[in-house]
ZAMARGU-4260 file (C-alpha; in steps of 0.2 Angstrom, whole numbers, plus 5000, padded with zeros to 4 digits):
<rodrens>
0) 4883/5255/5413 | 4870/5244/5405 | 4873/5230/5392 | 4879/5237/5375 | 4873/5228/5360
5) 4883/5226/5344 | 4871/5236/5333 | 4882/5232/5317 | 4883/5214/5321 | 4864/5213/5324
10) 4861/5222/5307 | 4874/5209/5299 | 4864/5195/5306 | 4847/5202/5300 | 4854/5206/5283
15) 4862/5189/5281 | 4881/5192/5280 | 4888/5189/5297 | 4900/5175/5296 | 4899/5171/5315
20) 4881/5174/5320 | 4885/5165/5337 | 4894/5181/5342 | 4877/5190/5342 | 4864/5177/5345
25) 4863/5166/5360 | 4868/5170/5378 | 4882/5183/5381 | 4888/5191/5398 | 4895/5209/5400
30) 4900/5213/5418 | 4885/5209/5429 | 4872/5207/5416 | 4868/5193/5403 | 4859/5196/5387
35) 4850/5183/5376 | 4847/5187/5358 | 4836/5178/5346 | 4833/5181/5327 | 4816/5172/5323
40) 4807/5181/5309 | 4788/5180/5309 | 4789/5178/5328 | 4776/5188/5338 | 4781/5184/5355
45) 4796/5174/5363 | 4798/5168/5381 | 4815/5162/5388 | 4813/5147/5400 | 4827/5141/5411
50) 4822/5123/5414 | 4832/5119/5430 | 4828/5135/5439 | 4810/5137/5432 | 4814/5155/5429
55) 4806/5163/5413 | 4809/5180/5405 | 4799/5189/5391 | 4810/5195/5377 | 4809/5212/5369
60) 4807/5214/5350 | 4822/5225/5347 | 4819/5225/5328 | 4803/5222/5319 | 4812/5211/5307
65) 4812/5198/5321 | 4826/5201/5332 | 4822/5199/5350 | 4833/5202/5366 | 4832/5200/5385
70) 4844/5206/5398 | 4845/5196/5414 | 4854/5202/5430 | 4870/5192/5434 | 4875/5175/5426
75) 4862/5161/5426 | 4869/5146/5436 | 4863/5134/5422 | 4863/5140/5404 | 4851/5127/5397
80) 4836/5136/5391 | 4822/5135/5378 | 4812/5148/5368 | 4793/5147/5369 | 4788/5155/5352
85) 4772/5162/5346 | 4771/5167/5328 | 4760/5179/5319 | 4748/5165/5315 | 4746/5160/5333
90) 4756/5144/5331 | 4766/5140/5346 | 4782/5130/5347 | 4797/5127/5359 | 4815/5125/5354
95) 4832/5125/5362 | 4842/5139/5356 | 4854/5133/5342 | 4866/5147/5347 | 4869/5141/5364
100) 4880/5126/5359 | 4899/5125/5356 | 4906/5119/5340 | 4904/5101/5336 | 4921/5099/5326
105) 4938/5102/5334 | 4952/5113/5328 | 4962/5098/5325 | 4949/5091/5313 | 4949/5107/5304
110) 4968/5107/5303 | 4968/5090/5295 | 4954/5094/5283 | 4962/5110/5277 | 4979/5100/5275
115) 4970/5087/5264 | 4975/5073/5276 | 4958/5070/5286 | 4954/5052/5280 | 4937/5051/5290
120) 4931/5069/5288 | 4913/5061/5285 | 4913/5058/5304 | 4913/5077/5306 | 4906/5086/5291
125) 4888/5083/5285 | 4873/5080/5296 | 4876/5070/5312 | 4863/5065/5325 | 4870/5070/5342
130) 4866/5072/5360 | 4874/5087/5368 | 4871/5091/5386 | 4856/5080/5386 | 4849/5088/5371
135) 4846/5078/5355 | 4848/5086/5338 | 4858/5087/5323 | 4875/5095/5320 | 4878/5102/5302
140) 4895/5106/5295 | 4899/5111/5277 | 4914/5118/5268 | 4910/5134/5258 | 4925/5145/5260
145) 4919/5160/5249 | 4901/5161/5255 | 4895/5176/5263 | 4882/5166/5273 | 4877/5148/5275
150) 4861/5142/5283 | 4852/5126/5285 | 4835/5125/5278 | 4821/5112/5278 | 4803/5109/5282
155) 4808/5112/5301 | 4810/5131/5297 | 4799/5133/5282 | 4815/5134/5271 | 4819/5151/5278
160) 4837/5154/5277 | 4836/5168/5290 | 4832/5156/5304 | 4847/5144/5306 | 4862/5154/5300
165) 4879/5145/5302 | 4895/5151/5309 | 4912/5150/5300 | 4925/5142/5311 | 4940/5153/5309
170) 4948/5153/5292 | 4944/5135/5289 | 4930/5139/5277 | 4919/5127/5287 | 4902/5132/5293
175) 4894/5124/5308 | 4878/5124/5318 | 4869/5112/5330 | 4850/5112/5328 | 4841/5104/5343
180) 4825/5093/5339 | 4829/5087/5322 | 4828/5068/5319 | 4832/5055/5306 | 4824/5057/5289
185) 4822/5076/5291 | 4825/5084/5274 | 4837/5099/5272 | 4848/5109/5261 | 4861/5122/5263
190) 4855/5140/5258 | 4871/5149/5252 | 4873/5167/5249 | 4887/5169/5237 | 4901/5183/5236
195) 4890/5190/5222 | 4874/5190/5233 | 4866/5176/5224 | 4856/5163/5234 | 4860/5145/5230
200) 4851/5129/5237 | 4863/5115/5239 | 4862/5097/5244 | 4874/5092/5257 | 4890/5085/5249
205) 4893/5074/5264 | 4874/5068/5266 | 4872/5050/5270 | 4856/5049/5261 | 4845/5059/5250
210) 4827/5060/5243 | 4823/5049/5228 | 4826/5058/5212 | 4820/5068/5204 | 4819/5076/5221
215) 4836/5083/5227 | 4835/5087/5246 | 4847/5078/5258 | 4841/5068/5272 | 4847/5067/5290
220) 4852/5049/5293 | 4860/5038/5306 | 4872/5025/5298 | 4876/5015/5314 | 4860/5006/5316
225) 4864/4989/5306 | 4870/4973/5314 | 4882/4965/5302 | 4884/4946/5301 | 4899/4945/5289
230) 4913/4943/5303 | 4920/4927/5295 | 4921/4936/5278 | 4930/4951/5285 | 4942/4941/5295
235) 4947/4931/5280 | 4949/4946/5270 | 4961/4953/5282 | 4972/4938/5280 | 4972/4934/5261
240) 4976/4945/5246 | 4967/4942/5230 | 4982/4940/5218 | 4984/4922/5219 | 4965/4918/5221
245) 4951/4917/5208 | 4944/4934/5204 | 4929/4932/5192 | 4918/4948/5192 | 4900/4950/5187
250) 4897/4968/5182 | 4880/4974/5186 | 4869/4989/5184 | 4856/4986/5198 | 4842/4996/5189
255) 4842/4985/5174 | 4848/4967/5179 | 4830/4962/5183 | 4814/4972/5185 | 4797/4969/5191
260) 4780/4975/5186 | 4776/4993/5192 | 4759/4997/5197 | 4762/5016/5195 | 4750/5021/5180
265) 4763/5034/5175 | 4777/5022/5174 | 4787/5024/5157 | 4789/5006/5154 | 4777/4997/5166
270) 4792/4990/5176 | 4803/4995/5190 | 4819/4990/5197 | 4821/4977/5211 | 4825/4984/5228
275) 4842/4981/5237 | 4834/4968/5248 | 4825/4959/5233 | 4842/4959/5224 | 4850/4951/5239
280) 4837/4937/5237 | 4839/4935/5218 | 4855/4942/5212 | 4867/4934/5226 | 4861/4916/5223
285) 4862/4918/5205 | 4880/4925/5205 | 4885/4911/5217 | 4877/4898/5206 | 4885/4905/5191
290) 4903/4904/5198 | 4907/4922/5200 | 4918/4928/5215 | 4913/4946/5215 | 4899/4958/5210
295) 4905/4975/5203 | 4891/4988/5203 | 4890/5003/5192 | 4889/5018/5203 | 4876/5017/5217
300) 4880/5034/5224 | 4866/5047/5222 | 4864/5054/5205 | 4851/5064/5197 | 4851/5057/5179
305) 4847/5039/5176 | 4855/5041/5158 | 4872/5044/5166 | 4871/5026/5173 | 4877/5033/5190
310) 4893/5041/5183 | 4888/5059/5186 | 4886/5059/5205 | 4879/5073/5216 | 4879/5063/5232
315) 4896/5054/5235 | 4892/5048/5252 | 4873/5044/5249 | 4868/5027/5242 | 4855/5030/5229
320) 4837/5030/5236 | 4831/5022/5220 | 4832/5005/5227 | 4830/5007/5246 | 4838/5014/5261
325) 4856/5013/5267 | 4852/4998/5279 | 4845/4989/5264 | 4861/4991/5254 | 4871/4985/5269
330) 4860/4970/5269 | 4864/4967/5251 | 4882/4967/5254 | 4880/4957/5270 | 4871/4944/5260
335) 4885/4944/5247 | 4898/4941/5260 | 4889/4927/5269 | 4888/4918/5252 | 4906/4921/5248
340) 4904/4935/5236 | 4914/4951/5236 | 4907/4968/5231 | 4916/4981/5221 | 4909/4998/5218
345) 4912/5009/5203 | 4919/5026/5210 | 4920/5042/5200 | 4933/5054/5207 | 4937/5063/5190
350) 4922/5073/5187 | 4904/5078/5193 | 4889/5086/5185 | 4883/5104/5184 | 4866/5101/5192
355) 4862/5116/5202 | 4859/5107/5219 | 4876/5098/5217 | 4895/5102/5220 | 4896/5114/5205
360) 4900/5132/5210 | 4896/5126/5227 | 4898/5143/5236 | 4897/5153/5220 | 4915/5150/5216
365) 4925/5136/5209 | 4925/5127/5226 | 4927/5108/5221 | 4932/5111/5202 | 4945/5122/5194
370) 4940/5140/5189 | 4949/5139/5172 | 4937/5131/5160 | 4952/5122/5151 | 4956/5114/5168
375) 4939/5113/5176 | 4927/5108/5161 | 4925/5090/5154 | 4919/5094/5137 | 4914/5076/5132
380) 4903/5074/5146 | 4897/5092/5150 | 4904/5090/5168 | 4916/5098/5180 | 4933/5091/5184
385) 4939/5090/5202 | 4953/5102/5207 | 4965/5089/5214 | 4977/5103/5220 | 4965/5109/5233
390) 4968/5100/5250 | 4950/5100/5255 | 4945/5092/5239 | 4958/5078/5242 | 4950/5076/5260
395) 4933/5075/5252 | 4938/5061/5240 | 4950/5051/5250 | 4938/5051/5264 | 4924/5045/5252
400) 4934/5030/5247 | 4938/5026/5265 | 4919/5028/5269 | 4913/5014/5257 | 4925/5002/5265
405) 4922/5008/5283 | 4904/5010/5283 | 4898/4998/5270 | 4911/4984/5271 | 4914/4985/5252
410) 4929/4975/5245 | 4935/4986/5231 | 4933/5001/5221 | 4935/5002/5202 | 4941/5020/5199
415) 4933/5027/5184 | 4942/5036/5169 | 4959/5036/5176 | 4966/5040/5159 | 4957/5057/5160
420) 4966/5060/5177 | 4983/5056/5171 | 4984/5067/5156 | 4979/5085/5154 | 4977/5083/5135
425) 4968/5066/5135 | 4954/5067/5122 | 4958/5085/5120 | 4964/5095/5104 | 4978/5107/5103
430) 4972/5123/5112 | 4960/5114/5123 | 4972/5111/5138 | 4985/5119/5148 | 5002/5111/5151
435) 5009/5108/5168 | 5022/5119/5177 | 5036/5109/5168 | 5027/5111/5151 | 5022/5093/5150
440) 5005/5085/5148 | 5005/5075/5164 | 4992/5080/5177 | 5004/5081/5192 | 4991/5085/5205
445) 4979/5071/5200 | 4994/5059/5200 | 4999/5064/5217 | 4981/5062/5222 | 4980/5044/5216
450) 4995/5040/5225 | 4989/5048/5241 | 4972/5039/5238 | 4979/5022/5237 | 4991/5024/5251
455) 4977/5029/5263 | 4966/5015/5257 | 4979/5002/5260 | 4984/5009/5277 | 4967/5005/5284
460) 4961/4990/5272 | 4977/4980/5267 | 4968/4967/5256 | 4955/4976/5247 | 4954/4980/5228
465) 4959/4996/5220 | 4956/4994/5202 | 4961/5007/5189 | 4951/5009/5173 | 4965/5016/5162
470) 4967/5014/5144 | 4984/5022/5142 | 5001/5015/5143 | 5006/5024/5159 | 5019/5013/5168
475) 5018/5005/5185 | 4999/5008/5188 | 4999/4993/5199 | 5015/4995/5207 | 5017/5001/5225
480) 5019/5020/5227 | 5036/5018/5237 | 5044/5011/5221 | 5037/5024/5209 | 5020/5017/5205
485) 5002/5023/5207 | 4998/5010/5220 | 4983/5002/5212 | 4980/4983/5215 | 4974/4980/5198
490) 4971/4988/5181 | 4958/4985/5167 | 4966/4978/5152 | 4959/4989/5139 | 4972/4985/5126
495) 4968/4967/5126 | 4949/4971/5126 | 4950/4982/5110 | 4961/4970/5101 | 4951/4954/5106
500) 4934/4961/5102 | 4940/4968/5085 | 4947/4951/5081 | 4931/4942/5086 | 4920/4954/5076
505) 4929/4949/5060 | 4923/4937/5048 | 4934/4921/5051 | 4940/4921/5033 | 4950/4938/5037
510) 4956/4933/5054 | 4972/4925/5048 | 4978/4942/5042 | 4975/4949/5060 | 4982/4935/5070
515) 4992/4947/5080 | 4976/4954/5088 | 4975/4939/5099 | 4993/4937/5103 | 5000/4954/5105
520) 4993/4956/5123 | 5006/4943/5129 | 5019/4956/5125 | 5014/4966/5140 | 5002/4954/5150
525) 5014/4954/5165 | 5018/4972/5165 | 5003/4976/5176 | 4991/4966/5187 | 4978/4965/5174
530) 4959/4961/5174 | 4952/4956/5157 | 4936/4965/5155 | 4921/4963/5144 | 4912/4977/5152
535) 4896/4988/5149 | 4905/5000/5138 | 4907/4987/5125 | 4888/4983/5123 | 4881/5000/5121
540) 4880/5015/5108 | 4879/5004/5093 | 4893/4992/5097 | 4881/4977/5098 | 4880/4964/5112
545) 4894/4951/5114 | 4883/4938/5105 | 4879/4950/5091 | 4897/4955/5088 | 4901/4937/5082
550) 4900/4935/5063 | 4891/4922/5054 | 4874/4913/5056 | 4864/4909/5071 | 4875/4894/5076
555) 4891/4902/5072 | 4887/4917/5083 | 4885/4906/5098 | 4900/4895/5094 | 4910/4910/5092
560) 4905/4917/5108 | 4909/4901/5117 | 4926/4900/5109 | 4929/4918/5114 | 4924/4915/5132
565) 4935/4900/5133 | 4950/4910/5127 | 4945/4923/5139 | 4946/4911/5154 | 4963/4904/5149
570) 4972/4921/5145 | 4982/4927/5160 | 4973/4940/5171 | 4958/4941/5182 | 4941/4941/5174
575) 4926/4953/5172 | 4910/4950/5162 | 4895/4962/5160 | 4878/4955/5164 | 4868/4948/5150
580) 4884/4941/5141 | 4883/4925/5151 | 4867/4920/5142 | 4868/4929/5125 | 4859/4945/5127
585) 4855/4948/5108 | 4851/4967/5109 | 4862/4980/5117 | 4861/4984/5135 | 4847/4997/5139
590) 4848/5005/5156 | 4829/5008/5157 | 4824/4990/5154 | 4827/4973/5161 | 4839/4960/5154
595) 4830/4948/5142 | 4828/4934/5154 | 4815/4926/5143 | 4829/4921/5131 | 4833/4907/5143
600) 4818/4898/5137 | 4827/4896/5120 | 4839/4881/5119 | 4854/4890/5112 | 4853/4903/5125
605) 4850/4891/5139 | 4865/4880/5133 | 4876/4895/5132 | 4871/4900/5150 | 4875/4882/5156
610) 4892/4883/5147 | 4897/4900/5156 | 4892/4892/5172 | 4902/4877/5170 | 4917/4887/5163
615) 4916/4898/5178 | 4916/4884/5190 | 4931/4876/5181 | 4940/4892/5183 | 4936/4892/5202
620) 4943/4874/5204 | 4959/4875/5193 | 4974/4884/5202 | 4982/4884/5185 | 4969/4897/5179
625) 4972/4910/5193 | 4987/4907/5205 | 5000/4914/5193 | 4991/4928/5183 | 5004/4941/5185
630) 5020/4933/5181 | 5026/4924/5165 | 5029/4908/5175 | 5011/4904/5174 | 5010/4904/5155
635) 5019/4896/5140 | 5015/4896/5122 | 5014/4880/5113 | 5010/4888/5096 | 5006/4906/5092
640) 5010/4906/5074 | 4997/4896/5065 | 4989/4911/5056 | 4983/4900/5042 | 4971/4891/5053
645) 4968/4905/5066 | 4973/4892/5080 | 4982/4896/5096 | 4988/4884/5109 | 4996/4888/5126
650) 4999/4881/5143 | 4993/4888/5160 | 5002/4883/5176 | 4999/4885/5194 | 5012/4887/5208
655) 5014/4868/5208 | 5020/4864/5191 | 5008/4849/5190 | 4993/4861/5191 | 4993/4862/5172
660) 4981/4865/5158 | 4983/4866/5139 | 4971/4877/5129 | 4968/4875/5110 | 4957/4889/5103
665) 4951/4888/5085 | 4944/4904/5078 | 4937/4897/5061 | 4922/4886/5058 | 4934/4873/5051
670) 4935/4856/5059 | 4953/4848/5060 | 4953/4829/5063 | 4972/4826/5065 | 4979/4842/5072
675) 4996/4840/5080 | 5002/4851/5094 | 5018/4850/5105 | 5016/4842/5122 | 5027/4845/5137
680) 5027/4827/5144 | 5026/4809/5138 | 5010/4804/5147 | 4991/4803/5145 | 4981/4819/5142
685) 4962/4821/5145 | 4950/4833/5138 | 4942/4842/5153 | 4932/4855/5144 | 4926/4858/5126
690) 4915/4872/5121 | 4909/4862/5106 | 4900/4849/5116 | 4882/4846/5111 | 4876/4851/5129
695) 4883/4868/5126 | 4875/4870/5108 | 4890/4863/5099 | 4893/4850/5085 | 4901/4838/5098
700) 4918/4836/5090 | 4927/4830/5105 | 4942/4820/5111 | 4935/4805/5120 | 4945/4795/5132
705) 4963/4798/5136 | 4976/4803/5123 | 4994/4798/5125 | 5007/4809/5118 | 5019/4803/5105
710) 5037/4803/5105 | 5038/4815/5090 | 5045/4832/5094 | 5034/4847/5089 | 5033/4865/5092
715) 5050/4865/5101 | 5043/4852/5113 | 5050/4834/5115 | 5033/4826/5112 | 5016/4830/5103
720) 4998/4826/5103 | 4986/4823/5089 | 4969/4830/5092 | 4952/4833/5085 | 4949/4852/5084
725) 4931/4857/5083 | 4925/4872/5073 | 4925/4889/5082 | 4929/4881/5099 | 4941/4881/5114
730) 4946/4864/5121 | 4956/4862/5137 | 4966/4847/5141 | 4975/4841/5157 | 4991/4830/5157
735) 4991/4815/5169 | 5006/4820/5180 | 5003/4809/5195 | 5018/4799/5192 | 5030/4814/5189
740) 5041/4821/5202
</rodrens>
């Protein structure tokens, strides 16, 4: 009895709906015969060559659509063989048979992935350069559970989806193939036949690199080819938490921080962004000199639309090609670490865009998103919402968070739009949302996801930053999961930011009627581990730049901003300032254009720049300003009730009570020559900082020399000080406590 071919299987392969083409293609043995099958459309002639034995066999064209077979007596001793192919144009090429290799992902990996607990699935899914049985090539794995057929396409097969059809591994929804001969930088996509017989071309969700937009193909890439030099930083990070350390973050959009002339005649602006390596040489020393401890980057994951600022991601595992290659980005982070600067990435697990090459309707169905539009559509942004109830989606996202820490050595993730994840009805009207299974508005699946995310991250990287951008009053965001919290390390203080900027935008004459806007935040300042933020969101869409928010004339705008930043540095909580705020960018941020660095040639901008630099360095050197940010032991009011003069005074303390600073903030343009405040000790006090100094652009109303407190009780204190209070200014004093025990 001769070899019996599976005719139905052959037809399924040719027609593109066989979920395991490896059952038909490649080498198979029946009894004492072995058949080799190949499906190579447009092939005219194929010869099978066994390289160890030197034996070769002509293949028969079993079907004119390109299906070839050959039957060999017995079982070949060595199964490594190649096809020598001649196509209809006379072109010849050789290739190992992709269908002669075993799967490159284990059943255990698939089990964990389907369970939602595979924290490093990026090591298996996606495209990986491998050497199997001495053959170099690339393994491809992708999750597309409802697809009829998935193929890898690219220049290497003329984008012909018939050529490299993948197999689905059991019921996992994962498709796999190893393609010999492919190398780094080969471009590819997945051609997916949907359940409705549509053909989609999709970028790889797990691709490590991609073409530079507006092109959208994925690229084969090897991420293990960079030699790091940040060992000292990484070892130190393992030992120390950030809670009692200075955390002063400079928020940056890489494309618009600084630009260079663009020789491209079709350039829209005549300028282009700096590369990752150029940013390493320019941005890092600048941040270090300015006294920042961390750089926070608006999303650097691949995204198609510049106007999304990176927040609508199509390539979660691919650093954007706009500024260079992955090694260049590693060099940037490495340079940061060698200079004592941490790196935080904005990360967006709430939603993704609807671009055709991205995650949307990936296999023709709601794969990564919810099927129901009231759950799966983000109407404000025109995007899809991740389906956090799906195990494979959780594996995708949690692994992605781990990936940035693991492969790129980042020091933190700022998780975007957490409020939209916590509540099903957030920014939605009645009838635009579906209650949870208990009838409530909490998004139970997203909440569980956030807890799993933070537990996983801190399992592997104990002292990194996981920062929630959350504008709600959800309790215990920064408390451990095991005590009922969400498990974040820090939370953006959006309430403080809104109140503070509203207050600072008022004409000073009205501020006394709204004094609570700068004092109310102390009612909840220690309920979470807060970061005070003056972020990019506050200097766009008609909100004005920080400097231009300040009321009054030219001088008053600068004085107001200096006073505001002084109060900002004294208020409990870690700090974040968006780029441009440090030198008084006058116009709103524009993502297509560079910051207005030429403003530093104007005296008031240069003096503000100097002020921020020296204020930041004061922050770095004063334990009172950072050691006890998250407990009321680090703060005391002196007076929060002087509404008539719009003045507040308070004390900041470090772990050692002798590390103490007194802040007095005047939010009106009125000078007070003999202003009395309560003092905690009978000793000398020295003014260590004054935003009104002439070198900062102020009027030089200062408290010279040492001031001794008087034995006059005031503000419920046993002693008091009489000070000169400059207009629109923050002053900082230090008591002499050398002789106190």
